C-alpha positions in Angstrom: 200.9 82.7 180.2 200.8 85.9 178.1 199.2 89.0 179.5 197.3 91.1 177.0 197.8 94.7 177.7 195.2 97.4 177.0 192.4 94.9 177.1 189.1 96.5 178.1 187.3 94.8 181.0 184.0 93.2 180.4 181.1 95.6 180.8 179.3 95.3 184.1 176.1 93.3 184.1 174.2 96.5 184.7 175.5 98.1 181.5 174.9 95.1 179.2 172.2 95.5 176.6 170.3 92.4 178.0 170.4 93.9 181.5 169.1 97.2 180.3 166.2 95.4 178.5 165.5 93.5 181.7 165.6 96.8 183.7 163.2 98.5 181.3 160.9 95.4 181.3 160.9 95.2 185.1 160.2 99.0 185.3 157.3 98.7 182.9 155.9 95.7 184.7 156.2 97.5 188.1 154.5 100.6 186.7 151.6 98.4 185.3 151.2 96.6 188.7 151.2 100.0 190.5 148.5 101.4 188.2 146.4 98.3 188.6 146.7 98.3 192.4 145.8 102.0 192.4 142.6 101.3 190.4 141.8 98.4 192.7 142.4 100.6 195.8 139.9 103.1 194.4 137.4 100.4 193.6 137.8 98.8 197.0 137.0 102.1 198.7 133.9 102.6 196.5 132.7 99.0 197.1 133.5 99.2 200.9 135.8 96.1 200.7 139.2 96.6 202.2 141.9 95.9 199.6 143.2 93.1 201.7 140.0 91.2 200.9 140.4 91.7 197.2 142.5 88.8 196.0 144.2 90.3 192.9 147.6 91.8 193.9 149.5 88.5 193.2 147.4 88.0 190.0 148.6 91.4 188.8 152.2 90.4 189.4 151.7 87.2 187.5 149.8 88.6 184.5 152.1 91.7 184.1 155.4 90.0 185.0 154.9 86.6 183.3 152.3 87.2 180.6 153.2 84.0 178.6 152.6 81.7 181.6 149.6 79.4 181.3 148.2 80.6 184.7 148.5 84.2 183.4 146.0 83.6 180.5 142.4 84.8 180.8 140.9 81.3 181.2 143.1 80.7 184.3 142.9 84.3 185.5 139.1 84.6 185.4 138.2 80.9 185.8 140.6 80.3 188.6 139.2 83.2 190.7 135.6 82.1 190.0 136.2 78.4 190.6 138.1 78.8 193.8 135.6 81.4 195.2 132.7 79.1 194.5 134.5 76.3 196.2 135.1 78.5 199.2 131.5 79.6 199.3 130.2 76.0 199.1 132.5 74.8 201.9 131.5 77.7 204.0 127.8 77.0 203.4 128.1 73.3 204.1 130.6 73.3 207.0 130.7 76.8 208.5 133.6 79.1 209.2 136.4 77.2 211.0 140.2 77.1 210.5 139.9 73.5 209.3 137.2 74.4 206.8 139.4 77.2 205.4 142.2 74.7 204.9 139.8 72.2 203.3 138.4 74.9 201.0 141.9 75.9 199.8 142.7 72.2 199.1 139.5 71.6 197.3 139.9 74.8 195.3 143.3 73.7 194.1 141.8 70.4 193.0 138.9 72.1 191.3 141.2 74.5 189.4 143.3 71.6 188.2 140.2 69.6 187.1 138.7 72.6 185.2 141.9 73.7 183.6 141.8 77.0 185.3 144.8 76.7 187.6 145.8 80.2 188.8 147.9 80.1 191.9 147.0 83.5 193.2 143.3 82.4 193.3 144.2 80.0 196.1 143.7 82.8 198.6 140.0 83.2 197.6 138.5 80.3 199.6 140.7 81.2 202.6 139.3 84.8 202.5 135.7 83.5 202.0 135.8 81.1 204.9 137.9 83.1 207.4 136.0 86.3 206.8 132.6 84.5 206.5 131.9 86.3 203.2 128.5 86.2 201.4 127.8 85.0 197.9 127.9 88.5 196.6 131.7 88.4 197.0 131.7 86.3 193.8 130.2 89.2 191.8 132.0 92.1 193.3 134.9 92.0 193.8 135.8 88.6 192.3 134.1 88.5 188.9 134.2 92.3 188.3 137.8 92.4 189.4 138.9 89.4 187.3 137.2 91.0 184.2 138.8 94.4 184.9 142.2 92.8 185.5 141.9 90.9 182.2 141.0 94.1 180.4 143.8 96.0 182.0 146.3 93.3 181.1 145.0 93.3 177.5 145.4 97.1 177.2 148.7 97.1 179.0 150.3 94.4 176.9 148.9 95.4 173.6 149.1 99.2 173.8 151.8 99.9 176.2 154.2 97.0 175.8 153.2 96.5 172.2 153.3 92.7 172.7 150.6 90.2 172.0 148.5 89.0 175.0 146.9 86.7 175.6 148.3 83.6 173.9 144.8 82.2 174.0 141.5 83.3 175.5 140.1 79.8 176.5 
């Protein structure tokens, strides 16, 4: 077996061009998520809803980090949050606030999102929040509808103007 002298070692994974691109993309995604969470924190204080009751942190991660995924498109983002919240509110109104009704609401919300073509995994927390916190129907307007619209607008601006990439792939 011949040994080749003066052969340069492979560049480390950190120094490769693809790794640098991934680092930049991850940094940009992290910055976008931090800005969006900061805006939501401000709005949660203004609306007197604790941020823990506003179900968008994981939506931001999905929409910023995986913008081409079907659940990251506006139909799923907005529709998933609305559908799952309505299911939670209906279960709460019909059966009351119990641990088993929270579980039922989540299961029914997943089914409803599948049937309506609005599957957005982060929205699965909405019915749990609604039932366990015994939230009122106003929760669907603010923070859910308003937040989903603001998150969609933020994602649009972020992807089009900051990343300079097309988003969304489709609106409906």
